[in-house]
N, C-alpha and C positions, 0 to 999 in steps of 0.2 A: 503492500499500500504504502510505503516512503517513497519506492521508487515511480509510481503514479504519481504522489504530487509532485516529487521535481520532476519532471520531464513534463506537469500541466506546467509548476512553473516558469521551467525551460523554453517553452513553448511563447509564452506570454511574455514575456522580459523579448520576445525577440521579435512578435506582432509589436509594441507599443512606446519601447524605448524608442527614441531618435539619435544616433550620433551625434556628438557636437558639431556645429557649423560653424568654421572658423569665418570661409568669406560665401555671403551669401547669394554668390553670382552659381558656382558652385551645382549649385542645388535647380536649377533653370533651365531649361533647353529652350528655345528659340528657335521660332519655324519660317521663312523667309519666304514667301514666292514672289517673281519677279516675273521682270517677258523675257530679259535677256539669259539671263541662265536657268539649269533644273532650280527644284526645291533644296534649298540651302537646311542646314537642320544643325546646331549644338549650340556655341558659351559663346552669348552677347557680351564681345569683346570691346566697343566703342558705338556710341551714337553718339551721333548730333545731325543739329538742323540739313546736313548735305546729305547723310548717310548713315548705313547700317556696315557697320563690320563683324564677323563672323565667325570663330575657329572652330571648325567642324569636327574637332575631337582625332580626325588624322593627319596633322599639322598644317593644315591648308589655314589661308588666313584669306576672306573671302569678304572684298569691299565690296557693296551695291548703291548705286547713287539711287539717292530719294527719288528719283523721275522714272526708276524701274524697276520698283517698289510697288508689286500690288496688296498683297497683305502680309502681316507680319501673327503669328499667335506665338504666346509664352505660357508656357507649363512646366510647371516644379516634377522634377523627378524625386520619385520614390515608387512605394508596390503597387504594382498593377495588378490584375486581374488572375494573369500567369502566373506571376510571383506570388501572387496569396494564394491562388492552386496548389503549387508544389510546396512550397512550405506549408499548408493546409493538408496536404494529405503524405509526408512525411514525417509532419508532428502526429496524423494519426493513423500509418504506419507503429509509427513509434510507438504509442501507446496501443493500441489494439498489439502490439506482440509483447507487452507484460502478461496476457491470455496464455500468450507460449510455458514462460514463464514458471505459471500456478500449477503444479500437475495434480491439486486434489481439487482440481476446479471442474472438472468433470471429464467426458470422452472428446475427444480429437475435433468431430465435427462441432459442437460446441465450440472449444475454442476457437476454432476456424472460423464459425459466422462472428462472436466477439471479433476478432483482428479484423477482418470485412465490415461488419460494422463498423468500429470505427474509424475504419480509414476511411469510410465512405462521409462521415460526417466532417471527418477532420479534413476532408477538401470542399465540404458543399461550405464548410463555414470560412475555411481559407479563401475560397470565390468569395463569398459576401465578405469577406474583408478587403479582399480586392478591389472589388468595383465599387463599395464606399473609398475607400481610400482615393481612387483611381476621379472618384463626382468629388469628393473636394481637394480634388487638387485647384489651388491658386491656379485659374487658367485670363489671360487675356488676347482678348480678337482686334488687332484694329486695319479698318478695312482701309487705304488709302487709293488704291487707283489709280498707278501716278500719279496724285495730284500733288506737288511741291509745298502749297500752303499748307494744305491736312497734312504734310507728318510733317514740318516748320512747330506746326501744333502741335503735334499730339506725341513727336519722341520722347517730350517729356516726363511722361507719363514710363518709359522700358527707363532709364536711366538708374534708379536705382537697384536695377536687375544686371547690369552691365560691368564689367571687369574692371576698366577704365574710373566708373565710379569711385571706387575703394579702391584701387589705386594711387589716385591723382590727389586724392584729400589732402587734403593737409591731415 
């Protein structure tokens, strides 16, 4: 029984405790749609009235001018539905495997049913948690449509999510 509660506590800690956040811009992903390039996803490096600079995670530093930007979408990184399903399934399998450690509990069929039930329940709980986390992720969507004047007024909303905001501040 102690192992069950320890496993449950470990699962809860992994799901609900977040890591320390030294630099907030790393936790957000930006997706920029433009007319000149394919969709660019990555970390927002710098934003100004003239345009946007994105690091795509592969070492490419991509700069887009405001006259080419169609839309910008900002999303907080974190647990999504797939990760929640995986974590829930693994935790359910770990808890369900405890049915096999107790030899006095019953026949092999009962232990197998307990294992499958715990795994299925863990998958369902993990998927639900992943969906909720994905819906709660802070998102922002700016529809620019190649309008430079609109971009010049709207870019300030994204400034706090850029790397330059944290590095260039005194």
